[in-house]
C-alpha positions in Angstrom: 0.0 0.0 0.0 1.5 3.3 -1.1 1.6 6.4 1.1 0.8 9.7 -0.5 3.6 12.0 0.3 2.7 15.6 1.1 5.2 18.4 1.0 4.2 19.4 4.6 6.1 16.4 5.9 9.3 17.5 4.1 9.4 20.9 5.8 8.9 19.6 9.3 12.6 19.4 10.0 13.0 23.0 8.7 10.3 24.3 11.0 11.9 22.5 14.0 15.3 24.0 13.1 13.8 27.5 12.8 12.1 27.2 16.1 15.4 26.1 17.6 17.1 29.3 16.4 14.5 31.3 18.3 14.9 29.3 21.5 16.0 32.4 23.4 12.5 33.8 23.2 9.5 32.4 25.1 5.8 32.5 24.4 4.4 34.0 27.6 1.5 31.6 27.2 -2.2 32.2 27.4 -3.2 35.0 29.7 -4.7 34.1 33.0 -7.5 35.8 34.9 -11.1 36.4 33.7 -11.9 35.7 30.0 -11.5 38.8 27.9 -14.5 37.7 25.8 -17.8 35.9 25.8 -20.2 38.7 26.6 -22.5 40.7 24.3 -21.9 44.1 22.7 -22.6 47.0 25.0 -25.6 48.1 22.9 -27.1 44.6 23.5 -26.8 45.0 27.2 -28.4 48.4 26.9 -31.2 47.0 24.6 -30.4 49.4 21.9 -31.5 48.8 18.3 -31.3 50.8 15.2 -34.6 52.4 14.3 -35.7 51.8 10.7 -36.7 54.8 8.6 -38.4 57.2 8.9 -37.1 57.4 12.5 -33.5 56.4 11.8 -32.4 56.8 15.4 -31.8 54.6 18.4 -34.7 52.8 20.0 -35.2 50.4 23.0 -35.9 46.9 21.9 -35.7 43.2 23.0 -32.3 42.4 21.6 -30.8 41.4 25.0 -33.4 38.6 25.3 -32.5 37.4 21.8 -28.8 37.2 22.8 -29.6 35.3 26.1 -31.8 32.8 24.2 -29.2 32.4 21.5 -26.4 31.9 24.0 -28.4 29.2 25.8 -29.0 27.3 22.5 -25.4 27.6 21.6 -24.5 25.9 24.9 -27.1 23.2 24.5 -26.1 19.5 24.2 -27.8 17.5 21.5 -29.2 14.0 21.7 -30.8 12.2 18.8 -34.5 13.1 19.6 -34.3 15.2 22.7 -35.3 12.4 25.0 -32.2 12.2 27.2 -32.1 14.4 30.3 -29.6 17.2 30.1 -29.3 16.7 26.3 -32.3 18.7 25.1 -31.2 19.5 21.6 -32.7 17.4 18.8 -31.1 15.8 15.8 -27.6 14.5 16.7 -26.1 12.3 14.1 -26.2 9.8 12.6 -22.6 11.0 12.2 -21.1 13.8 14.2 -17.9 15.4 15.6 -19.4 16.7 18.9 -22.7 17.1 20.6 -22.9 20.9 21.0 -21.5 24.2 19.6 -20.4 25.4 23.0 -18.5 22.2 23.8 -15.9 22.9 21.1 -16.1 26.8 21.0 -15.2 27.2 24.7 -11.8 28.8 25.2 -11.6 31.2 27.0 -15.4 31.5 27.1 -18.4 30.2 25.1 -18.0 31.3 21.5 -14.2 30.8 21.5 -12.1 27.9 20.3 -10.7 24.6 21.5 -10.6 24.3 25.3 -7.8 22.7 27.4 -9.9 19.5 27.8 -11.1 18.0 24.6 -14.9 17.3 24.8 -14.7 14.8 21.9 -13.2 12.2 24.2 -16.4 12.2 26.2 -18.6 12.6 23.1 -17.3 9.4 21.6 -19.0 7.1 24.1 -21.7 9.2 25.7 -25.0 7.5 26.3 -23.7 4.1 25.2 -22.2 5.1 21.9 -19.6 2.5 20.7 -17.0 4.7 18.9 -13.3 4.1 18.8 -11.4 7.3 19.6 -9.0 8.1 16.7 -5.4 8.5 17.8 -5.3 12.1 16.8 -8.1 13.0 19.3 -6.4 13.5 22.7 -7.8 14.6 26.0 -5.4 17.6 26.2 -5.2 18.2 22.5 -7.3 20.4 20.2 -10.8 19.7 19.1 -10.4 18.4 15.5 -12.4 17.6 12.5 -10.8 15.3 9.9 -10.9 15.5 6.1 -9.4 13.1 3.5 -7.9 15.3 0.7 -8.4 12.5 -1.8 -10.7 9.5 -2.3 -9.2 6.0 -1.9 -9.0 3.7 -4.9 -9.9 0.0 -4.9 -6.5 -0.9 -3.6 -6.8 1.4 -0.6 -4.5 4.1 -2.0 -5.3 7.8 -2.1 -6.0 8.8 -5.7 -4.5 12.2 -6.4 -6.8 12.5 -9.5 -9.9 12.2 -7.3 -10.2 15.2 -4.9 -12.3 14.7 -1.8 -11.8 17.3 1.0 -15.2 16.8 2.7 -15.5 16.4 6.5 -15.3 12.7 7.6 -17.2 12.8 10.8 -15.4 11.1 13.7 -18.3 9.4 15.4 -21.6 7.7 14.9 -24.7 7.2 17.1 -24.3 3.4 16.9 -24.9 2.0 20.4 -26.5 5.1 21.9 -29.5 4.4 24.0 -31.5 6.8 21.7 -30.1 5.4 18.4 -33.1 3.3 17.4 -30.8 0.4 16.6 -28.8 2.4 14.0 -25.6 0.6 13.1 -23.0 2.4 10.9 -19.3 2.3 10.8 -16.7 5.1 11.5 -14.4 6.0 8.6 -11.0 4.2 8.4 -8.9 6.9 10.1 -6.1 4.4 10.6 -5.8 3.8 6.9 -6.0 7.6 6.2 -3.1 8.2 8.6 -1.1 5.3 7.3 -1.3 6.6 3.7 -0.9 10.3 4.8 -4.3 11.1 3.4 -5.8 13.1 6.3 -5.8 16.7 7.4 -7.4 18.5 10.3 -9.2 21.7 11.2 -9.8 23.2 14.6 -12.7 25.5 15.6 -12.4 29.1 14.7 -13.2 31.6 17.5 -16.5 33.5 16.8 -16.0 36.6 19.0 -16.8 39.8 17.2 -18.4 37.9 14.4 -21.0 40.6 13.7 -18.3 43.2 13.2 -16.6 41.0 10.6 -19.9 40.2 8.9 -20.6 44.0 8.6 -17.4 45.1 6.9 -18.4 46.3 3.5 -16.7 44.7 0.4 -15.5 48.1 -0.7 -13.6 48.5 2.5 -11.9 45.2 2.1 -11.1 45.9 -1.6 -9.6 49.3 -0.6 -7.4 47.7 2.0 -6.3 45.1 -0.5 -5.3 47.9 -3.0 -3.4 49.8 -0.3 -1.2 46.7 0.5 -0.9 45.3 -3.1 2.4 43.5 -3.8 3.9 44.5 -0.5 6.8 42.2 0.6 5.8 39.6 -2.0 2.2 39.4 -0.6 -0.6 39.2 -3.1 -3.7 38.0 -1.4 -7.1 37.6 -3.0 -10.6 37.0 -1.7 -12.9 34.0 -1.7 -16.3 34.8 -3.1 -19.8 33.6 -2.8 -20.6 31.6 -5.9 -23.9 33.2 -6.7 -23.9 36.9 -5.9 -20.1 37.3 -6.2 -19.7 39.1 -2.9 -16.7 38.5 -0.6 -17.1 35.5 1.8 -15.2 35.7 5.1 -15.9 33.0 7.6 -14.1 29.7 8.0 -10.4 28.8 7.7 -10.6 29.4 3.9 -13.2 32.2 4.1 -15.6 29.8 2.4 -18.8 31.0 4.2 -20.4 34.2 3.2 -22.5 34.9 6.4 -22.7 33.8 10.0 -26.0 32.0 9.2 -24.4 30.0 6.4 -21.5 29.3 8.8 -23.9 28.1 11.5 -26.1 26.0 9.2 -23.2 24.2 7.6 -21.6 23.5 11.0 -24.8 22.3 12.5 -25.2 19.8 9.7 -21.6 18.7 9.4 -20.3 18.8 13.0 -23.4 17.6 14.9 -25.4 16.0 12.1 -28.4 18.2 12.5 -30.3 18.9 9.3 -31.7 22.4 9.1 -33.4 24.9 6.9 -30.1 25.7 5.1 -28.9 22.1 4.9 -32.1 20.1 4.8 -31.0 16.4 4.4 -29.2 14.0 6.6 -25.6 13.9 5.7 -23.7 10.8 4.5 -19.9 10.7 4.3 -18.3 12.3 1.3 -18.6 9.9 -1.7 -21.0 7.7 0.1 -24.3 6.8 -1.5 -27.1 8.6 0.5 -29.4 5.5 0.6 -26.9 2.8 1.3 -24.8 5.0 3.6 -27.7 5.7 5.9 -29.9 2.7 6.7 -33.6 3.4 7.3 -33.4 3.0 11.0 -30.7 5.7 11.1 -33.1 8.2 9.7 -34.8 8.7 13.0 -36.3 12.2 12.8 -38.3 14.0 10.2 -36.2 16.6 8.3 -35.2 19.3 8.7 -34.6 18.6 12.3 -34.0 22.2 13.1 -36.5 24.7 11.8 -38.6 27.7 12.5 -40.8 27.0 15.6 -44.3 27.6 14.2 -45.9 25.7 17.2 -45.1 27.4 20.5 -47.7 25.6 22.5 -45.0 23.6 24.3 -43.5 26.8 25.7 -44.8 27.8 29.1 -44.7 31.5 28.2 -43.9 31.7 24.4 -42.4 34.9 23.0 -41.0 36.0 19.7 -37.6 34.9 20.9 -38.8 31.3 20.8 -39.8 31.4 17.1 -36.4 31.4 15.2 -34.6 28.2 14.5 -31.4 27.2 16.3 -29.4 28.1 13.2 -30.8 31.6 13.1 -30.1 32.0 16.9 -26.6 30.5 16.6 -25.8 33.2 14.0 -27.4 35.8 16.2 -25.3 34.8 19.2 -22.1 35.1 17.1 -23.3 38.3 15.6 -23.9 40.0 18.9 -20.7 38.8 20.7 -18.4 41.6 21.7 -14.9 41.5 20.3 -12.1 40.3 22.7 -10.7 42.8 25.1 -7.0 43.6 24.9 -4.6 43.6 27.9 -1.6 45.6 29.0 -0.7 43.2 31.8 1.1 40.5 29.8 4.8 39.8 30.7 7.0 42.7 29.6 4.4 45.3 30.4 3.3 48.3 28.4 6.7 49.3 27.0 7.3 45.8 25.6 3.8 45.6 24.2 4.2 49.0 22.5 7.5 48.0 21.0 6.1 44.7 19.8 3.1 46.5 18.2 5.5 48.8 16.3 7.7 45.9 15.2 4.6 43.9 14.1 4.0 46.6 11.6 7.5 47.3 10.5 8.4 43.7 9.7 5.3 43.3 7.6 2.9 41.2 9.7 0.2 43.9 9.5 0.1 43.6 5.7 -2.1 40.4 6.1 -3.1 40.9 9.7 -4.6 44.4 9.2 -5.0 45.9 12.6 -8.4 47.5 12.1 -11.2 47.9 9.5 -14.4 50.0 9.8 -17.8 48.5 9.5 -20.7 49.7 7.5 -24.0 51.1 8.9 -25.9 48.2 10.6 -29.6 47.6 10.9 -29.1 45.3 13.9 -27.7 47.3 16.8 -25.7 50.5 17.2 -22.4 48.9 18.2 -22.1 47.1 14.9 -22.7 50.4 12.9 -19.7 52.4 11.7 -17.5 50.7 14.3 -13.8 50.1 14.3 -13.2 46.4 14.2 -9.7 45.7 15.6 -9.6 42.2 14.1 -6.0 42.0 12.8 -7.0 40.4 9.5 -7.5 41.5 5.9 -10.0 38.6 5.5 -8.1 37.7 2.3 -6.9 34.2 1.4 -3.1 33.9 0.9 -0.8 31.2 -0.5 0.9 29.7 2.6 3.2 27.3 0.8 3.9 23.6 1.1 4.3 23.6 4.8 0.7 24.5 5.5 -0.9 23.2 2.3 -3.7 20.7 3.0 -4.7 19.9 -0.6 -8.3 20.9 0.1 -10.1 23.4 -2.1 -13.1 25.4 -0.8 -14.8 27.9 -3.1 -12.0 29.7 -4.9 -9.5 28.9 -2.2 -6.9 26.3 -3.3 -5.0 23.7 -1.5 -2.4 26.1 0.1 -4.6 29.1 0.5 -6.0 30.2 3.9 -7.7 33.3 5.3 -5.6 35.5 7.4 -6.8 34.4 10.8 -8.1 37.3 12.9 -5.7 37.7 15.8 -8.0 39.5 18.3 -8.3 37.2 21.3 -4.9 35.5 20.5 -3.7 36.2 24.1 -6.0 33.5 25.5 -5.8 30.8 22.8 -4.3 27.4 23.4 -3.8 26.0 19.9 -2.8 27.6 16.6 -2.7 27.1 12.9 -5.7 25.6 11.0 -5.0 22.1 12.2 -3.9 22.8 15.8 -0.4 21.6 15.2 1.1 24.4 17.4 0.5 25.2 21.0 3.2 27.9 21.1 3.3 31.2 19.2 6.9 30.6 18.0 5.8 27.4 16.4 2.9 29.2 14.8 5.0 32.1 13.5 7.6 29.8 11.9 5.0 27.5 10.4 4.2 30.4 8.1 7.5 30.0 6.3 7.9 27.3 3.6 8.3 27.0 -0.2 5.7 29.1 -2.0 4.4 31.0 1.1 3.6 34.7 0.7 4.8 35.1 4.3 8.4 34.1 3.7 9.9 37.6 3.6 7.9 38.6 6.7 9.1 35.6 8.7 12.7 36.3 7.5 12.3 39.8 8.9 11.1 38.4 12.2 14.1 36.0 12.3 16.4 38.9 11.8 15.1 40.8 14.9 17.2 40.8 18.0 16.2 38.4 20.8 14.6 41.2 22.9 12.7 42.5 19.8 11.3 39.0 19.1 10.2 38.8 22.8 8.4 42.1 22.4 6.5 40.8 19.4 5.5 37.7 21.4 4.4 39.9 24.3 2.4 42.1 22.0 0.6 39.1 20.5 -0.3 37.8 23.9 -1.8 41.2 24.7 -4.4 40.9 22.0 
């Protein structure tokens, strides 16, 4: 059985060597103390909404209750049909990666990214499920989804002429007490690892999502023009296939809106069909009928939908009417951006020096410190606001070291969105696949053959030891 050789393996030694040369610097590590994120925008707390014409001012509304309800749903744990105590969500499986949005988006608060304890270890066998935990899922490792870049041929070899790239869900509901006798198999992750035909993704943080969603395309295009061909960097945008506007969510900026991001994740990560993705999901390349036996199709579809019948609610309100997907998107939209800190090691002087160096060596070409939003019809804090996201939301060629051979929209196998860096100070895992738990590792992973970041990383490596430390201290202040 042949192994498909990816270039990322060949650069591993180079990355290790580069990290070794920076050994004099130390990542201060995630900031302690209270989370700098997880709460709503200030205007949500104040119940401020934007009045529609002809008033066109600020009015008192019920937006705080919408946020509270949305947050509760985001934290809910799903079972197959909502019949298990404490697992009130409906629609889990038949294949899934975890049982709830808030389980995986948890660091440093609900809405964030991978927590220190991986919930997937518990998810695997909860309620009698009979899943084998893949070797790449560890209790203290990042939450991961797995993809096979290529389909396997009849001999069990990856076929480079047959691109795959879809999510191969880790677990099934087989054996669960609410699984109705459903019996389906997990994918062969051992074969995928043996043939080097597997890549991973970790959860992206969602703080400040509404600000990102409300940056106008013209602002993004103007920022792109201002940084064109600087330091060998020539990013582009991923676009929505139908209306042609810029998409901006996900590791490859493949999702246009928070609602599309939420709907796809609900279907792919938890197996819940919904009004955006209405059918039960088989594995990529798997026949829908043979892949999902009749007794695995337990609930009518879509499992998540607009709540027309509110008779089961003790005191129904308009907040109860939207679907989970709409409310997931609302939760992310109304989350405040992460707060910055001046108390990281090195203090204010080091942070200020690091901020200046971050710009002078070229990091800010891709990680644009701030962009202004357009007028918003949701709430005042989203309107004409300065989003300090540290991203241009463009996709960039990151070279052989980070290439995953998966295309999404117009993003090719080595192209990734410039990850927003706000909130970086409290993250535990870095890079799209979670390979790094140290900022130095993450910085050096940007450098490999074909990467647009090579000149910038060379500039970083040419800094003095104290200057590099200032950059690290600055990043942990975000």
